[in-house]
C-alpha positions in Angstrom: -43.8 -43.1 79.8 -45.1 -39.9 78.4 -48.8 -42.0 78.7 -48.0 -42.6 82.4 -47.2 -39.1 83.3 -50.1 -37.6 81.7 -52.3 -40.1 83.5 -50.9 -39.0 86.9 -50.9 -35.1 85.6 -54.8 -35.5 84.4 -55.6 -37.2 88.0 -55.6 -33.6 89.5 -59.0 -32.5 87.2 -59.9 -36.0 88.3 -59.9 -34.9 91.9 -61.2 -31.3 90.9 -64.6 -33.3 89.3 -64.8 -35.2 92.3 -65.1 -32.9 94.6 -67.4 -30.7 92.8 -69.5 -33.9 92.4 -69.3 -34.3 96.5 -70.7 -30.5 97.0 -73.6 -30.9 94.7 -74.4 -34.0 96.2 -77.1 -34.1 99.1 -75.9 -35.9 102.7 -79.5 -37.5 103.0 -78.2 -38.3 106.7 -77.3 -35.3 107.8 -80.6 -33.4 106.4 -82.8 -36.1 108.2 -80.6 -35.6 111.5 -80.8 -32.0 111.6 -84.8 -31.8 110.6 -85.6 -34.4 113.5 -83.5 -32.0 115.7 -85.4 -28.9 114.9 -88.9 -31.2 114.7 -87.7 -31.8 118.2 -87.1 -28.6 119.3 -90.5 -27.7 118.2 -92.2 -30.6 120.0 -90.2 -30.1 123.5 -91.1 -26.4 123.3 -94.7 -27.1 122.4 -95.3 -29.8 125.0 -93.5 -28.3 127.2 -95.8 -26.5 131.0 -93.6 -22.9 130.5 -96.2 -20.8 129.4 -95.7 -18.6 125.6 -92.9 -15.8 125.8 -95.3 -12.1 126.0 -94.1 -11.2 122.9 -96.0 -14.4 120.6 -99.6 -13.9 122.3 -102.2 -13.2 120.3 -100.7 -14.3 117.2 -100.7 -17.7 115.2 -96.9 -18.7 117.0 -99.1 -19.0 120.2 -101.9 -21.5 119.0 -98.8 -23.2 117.2 -97.1 -23.7 120.5 -100.6 -24.8 122.4 -99.7 -27.9 124.5 -101.4 -31.4 122.8 -104.4 -32.7 124.5 -102.5 -35.7 125.8 -99.2 -36.9 126.3 -97.0 -33.9 126.5 -95.1 -35.8 129.2 -93.9 -38.5 126.8 -93.5 -36.5 124.0 -91.6 -34.0 125.9 -89.2 -36.3 127.5 -88.4 -37.9 124.1 -87.9 -35.2 122.5 -85.1 -34.1 125.4 -83.5 -37.6 124.6 -83.2 -36.9 121.1 -81.7 -33.2 121.5 -79.4 -34.4 124.6 -78.2 -37.5 122.0 -77.7 -35.0 119.4 -75.7 -32.9 121.3 -73.4 -35.5 122.6 -73.2 -36.9 119.4 -72.0 -33.8 118.0 -69.3 -33.2 121.1 -68.0 -36.6 120.7 -68.6 -38.0 117.3 -68.9 -34.8 114.9 -67.1 -32.3 115.5 -63.3 -34.6 116.5 -64.1 -35.9 113.7 -64.6 -33.2 110.4 -61.5 -32.0 112.8 -59.8 -35.4 111.7 -61.3 -35.3 108.2 -59.8 -31.9 107.8 -56.3 -32.7 108.9 -56.5 -35.2 107.0 -57.4 -33.4 103.8 -54.7 -31.0 104.2 -52.0 -33.2 104.7 -53.1 -35.4 101.4 -53.6 -31.9 99.3 -50.0 -31.2 100.7 -48.6 -34.2 100.1 -50.3 -34.6 96.2 -48.6 -31.3 95.9 -45.4 -32.4 96.7 -45.9 -35.2 94.4 -46.6 -33.3 91.5 -43.6 -30.8 92.2 -40.7 -33.3 92.2 -42.2 -35.3 89.4 -41.9 -32.2 87.3 -38.5 -31.5 88.6 -37.8 -34.7 87.6 -39.2 -34.8 84.1 -37.5 -31.1 83.8 -34.2 -32.8 84.8 -34.3 -35.6 82.8 -34.9 -33.8 79.3 -31.8 -31.6 80.7 -34.2 -28.5 81.5 -32.5 -27.4 84.7 -34.0 -26.7 87.9 -36.5 -23.7 88.2 -38.9 -23.1 90.6 -41.1 -20.2 89.0 -41.2 -22.9 86.0 -41.9 -25.6 88.3 -45.0 -24.0 89.9 -46.4 -23.2 86.7 -46.2 -26.4 85.4 -48.7 -27.8 88.0 -51.5 -26.1 86.2 -52.6 -29.0 83.8 -53.2 -27.1 80.5 -49.9 -25.5 81.0 -47.9 -28.6 81.6 -49.7 -30.3 78.9 -48.7 -27.5 76.4 -45.4 -27.2 77.8 -44.4 -30.8 77.1 -45.7 -31.0 73.7 -44.1 -28.4 72.6 -41.1 -29.0 70.2 -37.7 -28.4 70.7 -36.0 -29.0 67.6 -38.4 -30.2 63.8 -39.0 -33.5 64.7 -38.7 -33.7 68.5 -41.0 -32.4 71.1 -39.7 -32.1 74.8 -42.1 -35.4 75.7 -39.2 -36.7 73.6 -35.9 -35.7 75.2 -37.9 -36.1 78.6 -38.2 -40.6 77.1 -34.7 -40.2 76.3 -33.3 -38.9 79.5 -35.4 -41.2 81.8 -32.6 -43.7 82.7 -32.4 -45.6 85.6 -31.7 -43.2 88.2 -34.6 -40.9 87.2 -37.1 -43.9 86.8 -36.2 -45.5 90.8 -36.4 -41.5 92.1 -39.6 -41.4 90.1 -40.7 -44.6 91.7 -40.0 -43.6 95.4 -42.2 -41.0 94.4 -45.0 -43.0 93.7 -44.3 -44.9 96.7 -45.0 -41.8 99.0 -48.5 -40.9 96.9 -49.7 -44.4 97.0 -49.1 -45.3 101.1 -50.5 -41.4 101.4 -54.1 -42.5 99.4 -53.9 -45.7 101.5 -53.2 -44.0 104.6 -56.5 -41.5 103.7 -58.5 -45.3 102.6 -58.2 -46.7 105.8 -59.0 -43.5 107.5 -61.8 -41.8 106.1 -65.3 -43.5 105.6 -66.5 -43.4 101.8 -69.8 -44.4 101.7 -70.4 -43.7 98.2 -69.2 -46.3 95.8 -68.3 -43.7 93.0 -66.3 -41.5 94.9 -64.5 -44.7 96.5 
């Protein structure tokens, strides 16, 4: 049982590592999409029949925005079509999806925090430490959790031994319920969030 609880608490460190890797990993599709958007804005302005603004005249910018020798109408229409599609994508897909993912992320973080606190409460109760909200909050930190439960409470017994001895059928059933709730939450996230990276999945 100590090994199981230890792996459960270590999962917090794994989640943080995955989150950091996600932040560092460039989203190639997003970069390409925004690069194409900027390029299409440039093409739309360059192929437009509108004159260059007065402040840009006689500057290198004026040269860059001179029309092409031919095909300006086609380039302008294609660029505007792409930009309109991007606007619809942002309004209909990207913004609602971001909001939805944010809600799901907030929910799973809260559920995981509740799971940790409830599990720690069970472990403390099993070793007859009593309920202490301040202690439970501190034990949510992985290092503090490890140090606390590895402490010797007698000459030949660590706190983990007391937890193990106190985990009767009642506590095991409650722990099983907590694990079931967490499993359902993780399953919900996997079913509702598209993960296109095999390592993250």
